[in-house]
Structure formats: C-alpha cells, structure tokens
N, C-alpha and C positions, 0 to 999 in steps of 0.2 A: 768792788770797781769793775766795771765790764771790760776787760783784756781783748776783746775778738780783734780780728787783723783789722776789720773796719773801721775801728776805733781807733787804732792805735795811732793814724797818721794827725788825729787831733790833740794829741796829747804834746805839750811844748816840752821842747827836747831840756831845759832844765830840769821840769817836773819828770820826765819821763826815766833819766838818769837816775831821780832820786826813789822812784817809784819800784821800777825794775831794777834791783839791784841783787846781786847774790844770786841762789838757785832758780829766784823766778825768771830771771832775766835770761839766764840760759835756755830755760824753757822757750820762753818767746823767740828768742833767736830760731830754734830749731824749729817753731810752728811756722815760721816766716819762710823759711829754706824749703818746708813742704807744702808750703799754698801753691795754687794753679800760676801765679805769676812765676814761679820758679820750675814748671814743667814744661813740656815739650811745645812748642809755638803752634798755637792753632788759630783759625779765623773766627768771625762772629758765630759762624754757626755750630762750634766745635769742630770741625773739621780739620785734620793736620795740613800744616802749607806743605808746599813745593820741595823747601829744603829739606823735610823730615823725609819725601819719599825719594830723594837722592842717594839716603844708605842703604835703602833696598835693591840687592839687585835683582834684574828682570832677567827672562831668556830671549834670546835673540835669534834671528835667520836671515840669514844670508843669501838675497834674490840671485837667482841664476837660471839660466836658459835651462829648458827641460822638456824630454818626449812627453808627447801630450797626443792620446788618442782619444779623439771628442766623439765619446757616445752618447746617445741620448735615448731617454725611456719615454713614451708617450703612451696613452691611453686610447684604444682604438674600439671599433667595432665592424663587426662582420656584416655585410650585405650581400643580396642576391644580385646576380648580373642584373635581371628586371623583375619589376614586382609593381602590378598593377591591381588596383581594387574595378572591379568590374562591375557596371551597372546599367541597367536598359535603357535605351534611346526614345522610347516611347513608353505610356500607360498603357496598360492591358492586364489579362489575366494569364499566368501562366500552366500551360497545357503539357508543354514536355520538359523536361528537366534531365539533365547529365551533368551532374557533378559530382565526379566519383573522386570523395575529399582524402586528402593523400597520395594519390596518384598522377601519372603523368598521362598530358594529353597532348595532341599535337596540333599545330598551328591549323587554323582553318576549322578545326574540328566545333560543330554545334554542341553549345552547352546548355541554351534556353531558348525557348520557342514561346511567343502570345498567342493568344487569340486573333486570326487574321482573316475569318470567311467573310467578313464585309470588303474587307480589300480586295480578297480570291474576286468575289462578283464584281468588284468595280473593274478590275482588270481584263474581264472575260468581256462585260460589256464596251470597252474601250478597243478591243482588239475585233470585236465584232465591226463598230462603228467602221474602224479603221479599215477592214478587208473592205465593207460596201464604198469607203470614201475611195479608195485606190480603184475602184473598179469605175465611178464616178468621172475620176479625172481621167483614166486612159481612155473612155470613150469622148470626154470633151476635147483631148488631145486630137484625135482622129477625125473628129468634125471641124477643130479650128483648122485641118490642113485644107479642108476642101471649103473655107469660109464659112461652115456651118454654125458656127458660135462665134460669140465676140470675146477677144483677148480677155475682157473682163471678168467672163464666166468661168473661163478655163483657170484663170486666176484664184478665182474664191472657191474651185476645187481642190486645187492645190497647196491654198492654206488651210483648208479643212483636214487635209492629209496631214500636213506637220503639228496643229493642234492635236490631234488626238495621239499622234507619236509620242508630243511632249506629254501627253495627259497620261498614255501607258509608263512611260520613264518614271515619272512622278510617283504614279501609285506601286511601281516595283522598287521604288526607292523605300516608299512607306513601309513595303514588306519586308524589305531588309532591317529596317529598323525593331521589326517583333522578331529578331533574331539575335542572340547574343553568341558569335563566335569566339575562339582563341586566338589572340592576335600575337602570338607565338607559342613554342612549345615549352613548356613548363608544367609544373606540379600544382593540380589544385589544393586549396587551402580548405577551412571548414566553409559550407555553406550556411547562408542566413535566412533562407526563404524556403518554402514547399511547395509541392506541386498544390496547384491551384490558387494559390496566393495572386491578389491583386498587388501589382508592384507597379512605381512609378519610376521618372527618371533619378529621384534622390534616393532608391533606395538599393543599397549594397546587396549585392548578389553574393561572391564570393572574392577569394586572393587568389589572383594565380602568380607564381614564381617563376622564373628559370635559376638557378642554383649553379649552373655551370656556366664560367668560371665566375666563383666567389670574388666577391670585392672587398677590400679593407680600406675602411677610412679612419684616419687619425688627423691630428693636428701638432703643431711644432711650433716654440715659442718665435717672435718674428726675427729676433737675433739670430735665429739658425734659418731663417727664412732661404736665405741666399744658398744656403749648402744642399739643399735638396733639391735633386733633379730628376727628372724620368731616365729611365732605367735602373736607379740604383735601386738596389736589392737589400732588403729588408727582411728581418726575422721578427716570429711572434709568437706567444704561448696564450692557452685559454685556459680558464680557471676548471679542475678535476682531469685535467690530463698533463701528462711530464714532457711530451712531445716538444719538439721545437720546428715549427712550419716556416716556411719562406714565402714571400711574396716581390712583387717588382713594382716599383714607382711607375706610374702611367701619366699622371698630371696632377697639377693642383691648381687650387682657386687663383685667379689674376691678380686677387688682392686680399688684403690682410682683416681682419674681421676688429674692427673698432671696438667691440665691447669688450673681447676677450685677447685681444693682441695676438692671436694666434694666426698661420697660415692653415687650413684644410688643404690634406694633402691626402691623395685615394691610390691604392695600389690591388693588382691582381693576385690571386692567391695563385701558386703551383697546381696544376691539375691534378698531382699524386696526392693532394692532402684534401680533394674533394668531398670523400666520403665519409670522414671521419669527423666533419665539421658539419654546423649548423647556422645558416643567416641570424642576427642577432647577437650571436656570442660576444661577449667581451674579451677584448685581445692587449695583450702588453706587448708592446710593440718597441724594439731596439733597435735603431740604425748606428751604424760609423758614418758621422759626418765628416771628417778628415783627420790626418795626421799631421802633427805640427812636433817639427823639432828645437824650435826657439819659444817657446811657449814658457812665461814665468808664471811660477804656481807659487803659492804662499799656505801658510797653514790658515784653515779656516777662521781659527779662535783670533789671528790679529788683526782680523777686519772689525772696527767699531761702527755699529749702523746708527743712523743720525736719521732727521725726521726727512731728508729729503736725497742726502749724500751718505757715503759709506768711506770710511778714514782709517788709515793706518801711520801707526806714528815711525816715523824712520829718524834715525841718529844722524845728525847734523851737528859736527862740532862737538858731540857730546853731550847732547842737547835732544829732546823731542819733538819733532818738528809734526805736525798733524799733516797729512796729505791726502786732497781726495782722490780716489781709485773708482774706477770703473771695471766691474768683473764680469767674466764670461763661464766657460764651461766649469761645470762642480764635479770635483770626484766626491769619494768618501769622508775625506778630512782635508782636504787641500781646493783653493779657489783658484781659477787663472785670472789673474789681471792683465788686463788690456791697456789699459790708458793708468799714468800717475805713478810707475815705478819704472827704473831702470836697472839694469843686470848691474851686481855689484853694493847697489843698496842693504842697507841692514835696517832691521824692521824690531819693534818689540812686540814678541808673541805673549809673554804674559803681562798682568799688571797694568793692561790697557785700561781697564775703567778708572785706575787712579790714574793717570799719567794726564797733566795737562801741555798747553802748548810751553814751549823753552823750559819743560821740567829737565833738570841734570839727568843722562843716564848712565849705568854702571850695568853692563852684563855681567852676569855669574854664568850663563852658558850660550855659548852659540853655535847654532846647527847651520851646515852647510848643505 
C-alpha cells in the first residue's frame, strides 16, 4: 500500500489508525513533519514571504547634511581659433602656387593665382575706351556752355563714361577672383592641388588654421547647465601628457541639445600652454561647479533603479517604505539626493533587492 503524503488524507481515520500502528506510524509522523508544509512559508513561485525577511538584519544609513564639492568631468576637444578650407572663387588653370605646408603665412599673402590674361586684355581695352569717353565728355561739356550741343548729347557722353567705369570695376572683380589670399594669419595645412591643375569653385586647395589662442569645446549634462558661467576656470589633461592645463569659459550655446540632453560650452586655453598642444586633441575636462554644506549624500548601493524612477527604502515605524528620489552629483561611492529624503531619515543600504513595501526592518548596523 502506497503511504506517500499526497495519499494519506484519503485514508479514513479508523482505517488509518488500524494501518498506521507501531513503528510505521512513527515514521509517517516524522515524514509529515519534514514535508514542505512544515518548512518556511513561501509564495506560489517558491520565494520566501516578507515575514521570513524580517528575521534578517540589514545595514542602515542615517541621512544628514554633508559638504559636497560638485566636480564634473567631461570629454572635450581642442580646436584652433580659426580654421578655413580654402576654395577658388572661379574656375581656371593654376599658374602660381604658394602653399608652404606646415608653415605660417600672413593675412593678405597671395597663395594661388589662376590664368587671367584674357581678363587683363579686357581691362586694358576698357581703360582705353574710358579715356576716350572722358575726353569726349569734356569737349561736349565745353560746347554745352556756348550752346554748341544739346543737353541730350552731353548726357549720352556722360553715361558712356559711367558704363565704362562699371565695366572696369567688374573686370577687376573678376581678376580678384583668380587669386586666393590668406584671410588671416595662420598655418597652412597640406595642399590638395599642384601647379598647372585645372580647378573649380568645388576644388579644395588647402586648410588654413590660426592656432592662437586654442579653443576647448566640451559638453555638460543639462542638470548642470545653470552652474556653468562665463569666466569660470576649468582644468584639463590630454592623452600622452601628465601636465594639467587651464582654460577659461567664454560662452555656451543658448539652448540644450535635444538629442544628447547636454549643453555645449566653449573655453579658451591659456597662452602659456599653446606650444605643447595641437588642435584636434582629446581633452579630459574637470570643472568645479559649486560647493554646498547641506547636500544629502547616501551610499550608491542604497538606490534601487526602476524602469522610470529610482527608489530608496526608508524606515517608517519599523517598516520598509519605498520612496522615489531624484539624484544629483555623483561621487566615487555616494550619490547626492535632491528630492525625496529629509535629514534624519534612516534608509536600508543592504538587502534592498529583497525588500518589499511594508516589510519589517531590523537593522544590524547603522552608519551615520
């Protein structure tokens, strides 16, 4: 006869007393005491109930105001003061090229010259016509004084002078388009063309950079956007160097980026650091945002992340009460709480993943 526990309730009490007698009855009673019904209470999924957790002591932390030096580290990039990719304004063949790669040029230096003999011929022709037209205007003006010509004839001669002057201005403007001059003093990059090449307005010639002073661009999260101001000093380091450099914030974008939720900030690098830095370098920027003596810092492990919120279990009348908090600055092992907690609150630091609302709390250790 099968005496498994799931069949024992089917046996009638008289029959059970008859069958389960002597040593066999003792063994069955011992089996029932060790069955799952006599073990620690659990839910349908086999997880221990809240009552079982009340027996385990957790570590607590008393929230109190603390001094906080809000330092922020951001990724930045060094940029030149000015950077321009030079293009010709018109199409033509290169007849002169002065692009000293990697060397400095001064503002106004001629860097490239295109073929312009046709335009020079047009200019000479227009200048000769203008000279003759001015003589004609002068003669007709003298005749007009003695009524030798009509006013209409004199006006036509004066108009011809103005037309020729405009043609000369146009030709000179076209001649200027055959030249590429340095728009500012800087360093020439690698040239992209050679002497004799035929170029168009879409052909890049080279890049001109002004490296003094260098600019430092970096971004800060939107929650710190109001703490960054013009004139603020920041420090940064670049890869491959142990030296720490300084820069001064000059401006920031008037709006926060909707994609990255960050604010772009620009600073100028101190002149003493110009010689050892190169545009394009990656910079690790450090800036001190503010110092507060009433910041509420709690251990980072006390925060339980949820899908949309962050919660902390606070002890209320000996029970765990989940409280939604808003975090701020972050340190190595602590996080600032901006909203949700008050000084004097005792929170659970360990065992937070097993706590449930209104679970009885018993602290084995409380840190202040």
